[in-house]
C-alpha positions in Angstrom: 79.4 -109.7 -84.6 80.0 -109.2 -80.9 77.9 -106.5 -79.1 80.9 -105.2 -77.5 82.4 -104.2 -81.0 79.0 -102.8 -82.1 78.8 -100.6 -79.1 82.4 -99.4 -79.3 82.0 -98.6 -83.0 78.7 -96.7 -82.4 80.0 -94.8 -79.4 83.2 -93.7 -81.2 81.0 -92.6 -84.2 79.0 -90.4 -81.8 82.2 -88.8 -80.6 82.8 -87.8 -84.2 85.4 -90.4 -85.3 85.3 -91.3 -88.9 84.9 -94.9 -90.1 88.5 -95.0 -91.0 89.6 -93.8 -87.6 87.3 -96.3 -85.8 88.6 -99.2 -87.9 92.1 -98.2 -87.2 91.5 -97.7 -83.5 89.8 -101.1 -83.1 91.9 -102.9 -85.6 88.9 -104.0 -87.7 87.8 -103.3 -91.2 85.8 -100.3 -92.4 83.1 -102.6 -93.6 82.8 -104.0 -90.1 82.6 -100.6 -88.6 79.8 -99.6 -91.1 77.9 -102.9 -90.4 78.3 -102.5 -86.6 77.0 -98.9 -86.6 74.1 -99.8 -89.0 73.2 -102.7 -86.8 72.9 -100.5 -83.8 70.9 -97.8 -85.7 68.4 -100.4 -87.0 67.9 -101.8 -83.6 64.6 -101.6 -81.8 65.9 -99.5 -78.9 67.4 -96.9 -81.3 64.3 -96.6 -83.4 62.1 -96.4 -80.4 64.3 -93.4 -79.1 64.1 -91.7 -82.4 60.3 -92.0 -82.5 59.9 -91.0 -78.8 61.7 -87.8 -79.3 59.5 -86.9 -82.3 56.3 -87.9 -80.4 57.3 -85.9 -77.3 58.0 -82.7 -79.4 54.7 -83.1 -81.2 52.7 -83.4 -78.0 54.6 -80.4 -76.5 53.6 -78.3 -79.5 50.1 -79.5 -79.5 49.7 -78.7 -75.8 51.1 -75.1 -76.4 48.7 -74.6 -79.4 45.7 -75.9 -77.3 46.6 -73.5 -74.4 46.9 -70.5 -76.8 43.6 -71.4 -78.4 41.9 -71.6 -75.0 43.4 -68.3 -73.9 42.1 -66.6 -77.0 38.6 -68.0 -76.4 38.6 -66.8 -72.8 39.8 -63.3 -73.8 37.0 -63.1 -76.3 34.4 -63.7 -73.6 32.8 -60.7 -72.0 30.4 -61.8 -69.2 28.2 -59.5 -67.4 28.4 -61.3 -64.1 31.4 -60.7 -61.8 31.6 -64.3 -60.8 31.9 -65.3 -64.4 34.6 -62.7 -64.9 36.5 -64.1 -61.9 36.1 -67.6 -63.2 37.5 -66.7 -66.6 40.5 -64.9 -64.9 41.1 -68.1 -62.8 41.0 -70.3 -65.9 43.3 -67.9 -67.7 45.8 -68.0 -64.7 45.7 -71.8 -64.6 46.5 -72.0 -68.3 49.3 -69.4 -68.0 50.6 -71.4 -65.1 50.6 -74.6 -67.1 52.4 -72.9 -70.0 55.0 -71.4 -67.6 55.5 -74.9 -66.1 56.1 -76.3 -69.6 58.2 -73.3 -70.5 60.4 -73.9 -67.4 61.1 -77.3 -68.7 62.4 -75.6 -71.8 65.9 -77.0 -71.2 64.4 -80.5 -71.3 62.6 -79.7 -74.6 65.8 -78.2 -76.2 67.7 -81.3 -75.0 65.1 -83.5 -76.7 65.4 -81.4 -79.9 69.2 -81.7 -79.8 68.9 -85.5 -79.2 66.5 -85.9 -82.1 68.7 -83.8 -84.4 71.8 -85.8 -83.4 69.9 -89.1 -84.0 68.8 -87.8 -87.4 72.3 -86.7 -88.2 73.7 -90.1 -87.3 71.0 -91.8 -89.3 71.9 -89.8 -92.3 75.5 -91.0 -92.0 77.1 -87.6 -91.4 79.3 -89.0 -88.6 80.3 -92.0 -90.6 82.9 -90.8 -93.2 84.6 -93.6 -95.0 86.9 -92.5 -97.7 
């Protein structure tokens, strides 16, 4: 099967076209549409994208949890020395700054979540309706 047909089928499915609509639009059989889309979704690049989205979200969540844990540990400290208090405040400030930096990239994280959800939706076949 030609890569061009595979790509067209896949892109049309992402736009929400059903298998019947794609077959009609490209003048091919519904089976060919299904095989083309499945071929793309089983490809290495596609699988890598799905896995990358999941890993990125996991790492982001782990980083947030780590920062929260460190902030709690620092808040529980009660040093007698002013230098130690200042050092703790600086560490807390740095951690908050890191969290804010990550939070500012929230659009990116939300986009990754949407991508992951879309990829999972396509994998489950909800965009490919062949009746």
